[in-house]
C-alpha positions as CSV (number, residue, x, y, z in Angstrom):
1,M,-36.7,-37.2,148.1
2,V,-39.6,-38.2,150.1
3,V,-43.1,-38.4,148.6
4,A,-46.6,-38.8,150.4
5,A,-47.6,-42.2,150.0
6,S,-50.8,-41.3,148.7
7,S,-49.5,-39.5,145.7
8,L,-47.1,-42.6,144.7
9,A,-49.6,-44.0,142.3
10,S,-50.2,-40.6,140.4
11,L,-46.6,-40.1,140.1
12,V,-45.9,-43.3,138.5
13,L,-48.5,-42.4,136.0
14,F,-46.3,-39.5,135.3
15,L,-43.3,-41.5,134.7
16,I,-45.1,-43.2,132.0
17,G,-46.1,-39.8,130.3
18,G,-48.5,-37.0,131.4
19,T,-48.7,-35.2,134.6
20,P,-49.7,-36.9,137.8
21,W,-52.9,-35.2,138.5
22,P,-54.7,-31.7,137.3
23,R,-52.4,-29.0,138.3
24,R,-53.1,-27.4,141.4
25,D,-53.0,-23.4,141.2
26,C,-53.8,-20.8,143.6
27,P,-57.0,-19.1,142.0
28,V,-55.1,-15.7,142.8
29,A,-51.4,-15.5,141.9
30,P,-49.1,-14.1,144.7
31,A,-48.4,-10.2,144.8
32,P,-45.9,-9.2,142.2
33,A,-42.2,-9.3,143.7
34,H,-38.7,-8.7,142.3
35,E,-36.8,-12.2,141.7
36,L,-33.0,-12.6,141.0
37,E,-31.5,-13.6,137.8
38,S,-29.4,-16.4,139.8
39,L,-30.9,-17.6,143.0
40,E,-27.2,-18.6,143.9
41,R,-26.5,-15.0,145.1
42,W,-28.7,-15.8,148.3
43,G,-25.9,-17.8,149.8
44,A,-27.0,-20.1,152.8
45,E,-29.9,-19.3,155.2
46,P,-29.5,-19.0,159.0
47,A,-30.2,-22.6,160.7
48,T,-33.2,-23.0,163.0
49,P,-32.1,-22.8,166.6
50,A,-31.6,-26.3,168.0
51,E,-33.8,-25.4,171.2
52,I,-36.5,-22.6,171.0
53,D,-37.3,-20.5,173.9
54,P,-41.0,-20.1,173.9
55,A,-41.0,-16.8,175.7
56,K,-38.2,-15.3,173.5
57,F,-40.1,-16.5,170.5
58,R,-43.2,-14.9,171.7
59,E,-41.4,-11.6,172.4
60,S,-39.6,-11.8,168.8
61,L,-43.0,-12.7,167.0
62,A,-44.5,-9.6,169.2
63,Y,-41.9,-7.3,167.3
64,F,-42.4,-9.0,164.1
65,C,-45.9,-8.6,164.0
66,A,-45.9,-5.2,165.8
67,L,-48.7,-6.5,168.3
68,P,-48.6,-7.1,172.4
69,A,-47.1,-10.4,173.1
70,E,-50.4,-11.7,174.4
71,K,-52.0,-11.1,171.0
72,V,-49.7,-13.3,168.9
73,P,-50.1,-16.8,168.3
74,A,-46.6,-17.8,169.2
75,D,-47.7,-20.9,171.2
76,D,-49.9,-22.4,168.4
77,I,-47.0,-21.6,166.0
78,L,-44.8,-23.7,167.9
79,A,-47.1,-26.3,168.5
80,A,-48.2,-26.7,164.9
81,A,-44.6,-26.6,163.6
82,K,-43.7,-29.6,166.2
83,E,-46.8,-31.7,164.9
84,S,-45.8,-31.4,161.3
85,D,-42.2,-31.2,161.8
86,V,-41.8,-27.8,160.0
87,D,-39.6,-24.8,161.0
88,P,-41.6,-22.3,163.3
89,F,-39.5,-19.6,161.7
90,L,-40.7,-20.3,158.3
91,L,-44.3,-20.9,159.6
92,A,-44.2,-17.2,161.3
93,A,-42.5,-15.7,158.3
94,L,-45.6,-17.1,155.9
95,M,-47.9,-15.7,158.6
96,R,-46.3,-12.2,158.6
97,E,-46.1,-12.1,155.0
98,Q,-49.5,-13.6,154.1
99,S,-51.9,-11.7,156.5
100,R,-49.5,-9.6,158.5
101,C,-50.4,-11.9,161.6
102,D,-54.2,-11.0,161.2
103,P,-56.3,-14.1,161.9
104,K,-59.5,-12.6,160.1
105,K,-57.9,-12.0,157.1
106,K,-60.2,-12.7,154.0
107,T,-58.9,-12.0,150.6
108,R,-59.5,-13.8,147.0
109,Q,-56.2,-15.2,147.6
110,G,-57.6,-17.0,150.6
111,W,-58.4,-16.9,154.3
112,G,-56.7,-16.3,157.6
113,L,-53.4,-16.2,159.3
114,L,-51.7,-18.0,156.4
115,V,-54.3,-16.9,153.5
116,I,-54.9,-20.5,152.9
117,Q,-57.3,-21.1,149.5
118,P,-59.2,-24.4,149.7
119,H,-59.9,-24.1,145.9
120,M,-56.0,-25.1,145.3
121,Y,-56.4,-28.0,147.1
122,L,-60.2,-29.4,146.3
123,G,-60.2,-29.8,142.6
124,P,-61.3,-32.8,141.0
125,D,-58.6,-35.8,140.9
126,A,-56.3,-33.8,143.4
127,P,-54.2,-35.8,145.3
128,E,-55.2,-36.8,149.1
129,L,-54.6,-34.2,151.6
130,P,-53.3,-34.2,154.8
131,V,-56.0,-32.4,156.4
132,E,-59.8,-33.1,156.7
133,K,-62.0,-31.3,153.9
134,S,-63.8,-29.8,156.7
135,Q,-60.8,-28.3,158.1
136,L,-60.6,-26.1,154.7
137,T,-63.9,-24.1,154.9
138,P,-63.7,-20.4,155.3
139,K,-65.1,-20.8,159.1
140,A,-62.5,-22.9,159.9
141,L,-59.5,-21.2,158.5
142,L,-60.6,-18.1,160.2
143,D,-59.7,-19.7,163.4
144,G,-56.1,-18.8,164.1
145,K,-55.3,-22.4,165.6
146,T,-56.8,-24.3,163.2
147,N,-55.2,-22.2,160.3
148,L,-51.5,-22.7,161.4
149,T,-52.3,-26.4,162.2
150,V,-53.6,-27.0,158.8
151,G,-50.9,-24.7,157.1
152,A,-48.4,-26.7,158.6
153,K,-49.4,-29.9,157.5
154,L,-49.9,-28.6,153.9
155,L,-46.4,-26.9,154.1
156,R,-45.0,-30.3,155.1
157,M,-46.9,-32.1,152.3
158,W,-45.2,-29.5,149.8
159,Q,-41.9,-30.2,151.3
160,E,-42.6,-34.0,150.7
161,Q,-43.5,-33.4,147.2
162,H,-41.4,-30.7,146.2
163,G,-38.9,-32.3,143.9
164,A,-41.7,-34.6,142.0
165,V,-43.8,-31.6,141.3
166,D,-40.9,-29.6,139.8
167,T,-40.2,-32.3,137.9
168,A,-43.8,-32.9,136.8
169,F,-45.0,-29.4,136.2
170,G,-42.0,-27.7,135.5
171,G,-41.8,-23.8,136.3
172,A,-39.5,-21.2,137.4
173,P,-36.6,-21.8,139.6
174,H,-37.1,-21.4,143.4
175,R,-35.3,-22.7,146.7
176,T,-37.9,-24.1,148.8
177,A,-41.3,-25.7,148.9
178,V,-42.9,-22.5,150.3
179,A,-42.7,-21.4,146.6
180,H,-45.4,-24.2,146.2
181,F,-47.2,-23.1,149.2
182,L,-47.8,-19.6,147.5
183,W,-48.1,-21.1,143.9
184,G,-49.3,-24.5,143.8
185,D,-47.8,-27.3,141.5
186,R,-46.2,-24.9,139.0
187,V,-44.2,-21.9,140.3
188,L,-44.2,-19.0,138.3
189,S,-41.7,-16.6,140.0
190,S,-39.3,-17.1,142.9
191,G,-40.1,-13.3,144.4
192,P,-42.7,-14.2,146.6
193,E,-40.9,-16.8,148.4
194,D,-37.7,-14.6,148.5
195,I,-40.1,-12.2,150.5
196,V,-41.2,-15.1,153.0
197,I,-37.6,-16.3,153.5
198,T,-36.6,-12.8,153.9
199,A,-38.7,-12.4,156.6
200,R,-37.6,-15.8,158.3
201,R,-34.0,-14.1,158.4
202,R,-35.4,-10.9,160.2
203,L,-37.2,-13.0,162.7
204,I,-34.5,-15.6,163.3
205,A,-31.7,-12.4,163.6
206,K,-34.5,-10.8,166.2
207,Y,-34.7,-14.1,168.2
208,Q,-31.0,-14.7,168.5
209,S,-30.6,-10.8,169.2
210,A,-28.1,-10.5,166.3
211,P,-25.8,-7.5,166.2
212,D,-26.3,-5.2,163.2
213,L,-23.2,-5.4,160.9
214,H,-21.6,-2.0,160.8
215,K,-19.9,-1.4,157.6
216,P,-17.0,1.0,157.0
217,T,-17.3,3.5,154.0
218,T,-15.2,6.1,152.1
219,M,-17.4,8.6,153.9
220,G,-15.9,8.1,157.1
221,L,-19.2,6.8,158.7
222,N,-19.7,3.2,160.0
223,I,-23.6,2.2,158.5
224,V,-26.0,-0.3,158.9
225,C,-28.4,-1.5,156.3
226,P,-31.6,0.9,157.0
227,L,-33.7,-2.6,156.5
228,E,-33.4,-5.7,158.7
229,G,-32.5,-9.2,157.4
230,I,-29.4,-8.9,155.4
231,P,-28.9,-9.4,152.2
232,R,-31.5,-7.2,150.9
233,V,-32.3,-7.1,147.2
234,A,-32.3,-3.5,145.2
235,S,-34.5,-3.3,142.2
236,S,-33.5,0.0,140.9
237,G,-30.8,2.4,141.1
238,P,-30.3,6.1,140.3
239,G,-30.3,7.3,136.7
240,E,-32.9,4.4,135.6
241,D,-36.0,5.7,133.4
242,R,-39.4,6.5,135.0
243,D,-42.7,7.2,133.6
244,G,-41.6,5.8,130.1
245,G,-38.2,7.7,130.1
246,L,-39.9,10.9,131.0
247,R,-37.6,11.3,134.1
248,R,-34.8,9.7,135.9
249,H,-34.8,7.5,139.1
250,R,-32.8,9.4,141.9
251,G,-32.1,6.8,144.3
252,L,-31.9,3.1,145.3
253,D,-35.0,1.0,145.7
254,I,-34.7,-1.9,148.3
255,V,-37.4,-4.5,148.0
256,A,-39.6,-4.4,151.3
257,S,-42.8,-5.5,152.8
258,I,-45.5,-3.1,153.9
259,G,-44.8,-2.1,157.6
260,E,-41.3,-3.3,157.8
261,P,-39.0,-1.3,160.3
262,V,-37.0,1.4,158.5
263,R,-33.5,2.1,160.4
264,A,-31.4,5.1,160.4
265,M,-28.0,4.2,158.7
266,A,-25.9,6.1,161.1
267,D,-26.2,8.6,163.9
268,G,-27.4,11.8,163.0
269,V,-30.2,14.6,163.3
270,V,-33.3,14.5,161.7
271,I,-33.6,17.3,159.2
272,F,-36.9,16.9,157.6
273,A,-39.8,14.9,158.6
274,G,-42.8,15.4,156.1
275,V,-44.4,14.6,152.7
276,N,-43.9,15.4,149.0
277,M,-46.9,16.8,147.5
278,R,-47.7,16.9,144.0
279,G,-46.4,20.3,142.8
280,A,-44.8,20.9,146.2
281,P,-41.3,19.1,147.2
282,R,-41.6,19.6,150.8
283,K,-44.5,20.1,153.1
284,G,-43.3,19.7,156.6
285,P,-42.3,19.6,159.4
286,I,-45.2,17.2,160.2
287,A,-45.3,15.7,163.5
288,P,-44.9,11.9,163.7
289,E,-48.5,11.3,165.1
290,K,-49.9,12.9,161.9
291,S,-47.6,11.3,159.4
292,A,-49.7,8.2,158.9
293,R,-52.7,10.5,157.5
294,Y,-51.0,11.3,154.1
295,R,-50.3,7.5,153.2
296,N,-53.3,7.3,151.3
297,R,-53.2,10.7,149.7
298,R,-52.3,11.6,146.2
299,L,-48.7,12.6,146.7
300,G,-46.0,13.3,144.8
301,A,-43.2,10.7,143.8
302,G,-41.4,10.7,147.3
303,G,-44.4,10.1,149.4
304,I,-43.9,10.3,153.1
305,Y,-40.5,10.7,153.9
306,L,-37.3,11.5,156.5
307,C,-34.1,13.0,155.7
308,L,-31.1,12.6,158.2
309,R,-27.9,14.5,158.5
310,H,-25.3,12.5,159.9
311,D,-22.6,12.9,162.5
312,I,-19.4,13.0,160.6
313,P,-16.3,11.9,162.9
314,E,-13.2,13.7,163.2
315,G,-10.6,13.4,160.6
316,A,-13.3,12.3,157.9
317,K,-12.9,13.5,154.3
318,V,-16.2,14.8,153.7
319,N,-17.9,17.6,155.3
320,E,-21.8,16.4,155.1
321,V,-23.8,13.1,154.7
322,V,-27.5,13.1,154.2
323,T,-29.7,10.2,153.9
324,C,-33.3,10.4,152.6
325,Y,-35.8,7.8,153.4
326,M,-39.1,7.4,151.0
327,H,-42.4,5.9,150.6
328,L,-42.8,5.4,154.5
329,N,-46.0,4.3,155.7
330,N,-45.5,6.7,158.6
331,Y,-42.5,7.7,160.7
332,I,-41.9,8.1,164.7
333,V,-39.4,10.6,164.7
334,A,-39.5,14.4,164.6
335,E,-37.2,17.1,163.0
336,K,-34.4,17.9,165.3
337,D,-34.5,14.5,167.0
338,H,-31.1,12.6,167.4
339,V,-31.2,9.1,166.1
340,T,-28.6,6.4,166.3
341,A,-27.3,4.1,163.8
342,G,-29.8,1.2,163.4
343,Q,-32.6,3.0,165.2
344,T,-36.0,2.5,163.9
345,I,-37.3,5.8,162.4
346,G,-40.3,4.6,160.3
347,F,-41.9,1.8,158.6
348,V,-42.1,0.8,155.0
349,G,-45.1,1.6,152.8
350,R,-46.3,2.7,149.4
351,S,-46.9,6.4,149.5
352,G,-46.1,8.3,146.3
353,V,-45.8,4.8,144.5
354,R,-47.5,4.4,141.3
355,V,-47.3,0.8,140.4
356,S,-44.2,-0.7,142.1
357,P,-44.5,-3.3,144.5
358,P,-43.7,-2.1,148.2
359,H,-39.8,-1.0,148.6
360,L,-37.7,1.6,150.3
361,H,-36.6,4.5,148.3
362,L,-33.0,5.6,149.7
363,E,-30.9,8.6,148.6
364,V,-27.5,9.7,149.9
365,R,-25.8,13.0,149.3
366,V,-22.4,13.7,150.5
367,D,-20.9,17.5,150.5
368,D,-24.4,18.1,148.4
369,Y,-23.6,15.5,145.7
370,A,-26.1,12.7,144.9
371,K,-24.4,9.5,145.4
372,N,-25.2,5.9,144.0
373,P,-26.3,4.3,147.8
374,M,-24.9,1.0,146.5
375,R,-21.3,2.2,146.6
376,Y,-21.8,2.1,150.3
377,L,-24.1,-0.8,150.5
378,T,-22.0,-3.6,149.3
379,D,-22.4,-7.1,151.3
380,L,-25.5,-5.5,152.6
381,V,-27.8,-5.5,149.4
382,I,-27.8,-7.4,146.1
383,P,-27.3,-4.8,143.5
384,P,-30.2,-4.0,141.0
385,R,-28.5,-5.5,138.2
386,A,-28.8,-9.2,139.8
387,T,-32.5,-9.1,139.2
388,K,-34.8,-9.8,136.4
389,T,-36.5,-6.6,136.7
390,Y,-33.5,-4.3,136.1
391,H,-32.6,-6.6,132.8
392,R,-36.4,-6.0,131.7
393,V,-36.2,-2.3,132.3
394,L,-32.9,-2.0,130.2
395,A,-34.4,-4.1,127.4
396,A,-37.3,-2.0,127.4
397,K,-35.0,1.2,127.5
398,R,-33.0,-0.1,124.8
399,A,-36.2,-0.9,122.7
400,R,-37.5,2.9,123.0
401,V,-34.0,3.9,121.9
402,R,-33.9,2.0,118.9
403,A,-37.5,3.2,117.9
404,A,-36.7,6.8,118.5
405,R,-33.5,6.5,116.3
406,A,-35.8,4.8,113.7
407,S,-38.5,7.5,113.7
408,A,-35.8,10.1,113.5
409,T,-34.3,8.5,110.5
410,V,-37.6,8.3,108.6
411,S,-38.4,11.8,109.5
412,S,-35.2,13.1,107.9
413,K,-35.7,11.3,104.9
414,T,-39.2,12.6,104.6
């Protein structure tokens, strides 16, 4: 383990008792995100390419940020990553998930491309920093190049201190120093880190032009994951409680970030493109260019959504397969359009969602029977039962059942 020289004296203090310095915390916690019960479910992450083609990196970053190539800071990312000896794909993923590539981002969590919060680093008796304090002002951090340079140096600092601060401050299990970049000395959840590392997987796959994994299924269709960067995590499945047990969940929720591309799982035809209004299950067809107008309206649980009827190959054992993609930010296909497996059809949003973090709600119907999508997405998606969310929801459901039984018992005795 390598530790910054300026912090060695403080770490010696920890070894003889106490913490090496007052805990550095992000004043505003990262957005809630689902986390796995066991981080070993993730497996190995793809290696950083040995040689990086700047033009190809820029092209991939433009897709990643949904911006014109001339507006993405590809050269600044590569330069900052090289200077601080950090992974440029990880730095780019942090940028995408922190600010969605907006250099003028201003939130309570921080400023600029990497949403850096100076207060996390400038507390009394905090360890010496690898950057000048003048670089941690809002004005400085709202300059894209400065933000990336400072962020890369801070990321490198956390990489050097990672093991030491975990020993000194404890916290939730996590995989990399990215968790400390987001949380500070004490990591409270691995979920936000997982979101960033998933984004890194997406970017590397795009840069390498990695082919989609087409998975055979019992439906007779070869399918792809509806989201990039496998494996993805499902946080909730069909039949689980909603609204305190008042209704049942009808699909599979796959953890995602706002603006991520949603892809057709297989070749097929768009049979519905519209919205789920409150009290009206379907309102459509709505033209693609008008779909985004509904994202901030009070919608029903499905929000903005699409449904596809898939092309059934000759000799298949089923007659019809329909998939639906809900809670979209918007879509870019129209009813009766033919789409191909892996084609982008829309983008992840939170339309129709009340409290959950962003996700894609996926439904599959085979010969008009609802099926659990996990039956077909094995190896592409980590199932809900592997998440802490699933076990918390299950415990809450059991508590409600016990309370209802106890109330019924009391009522029967009176």
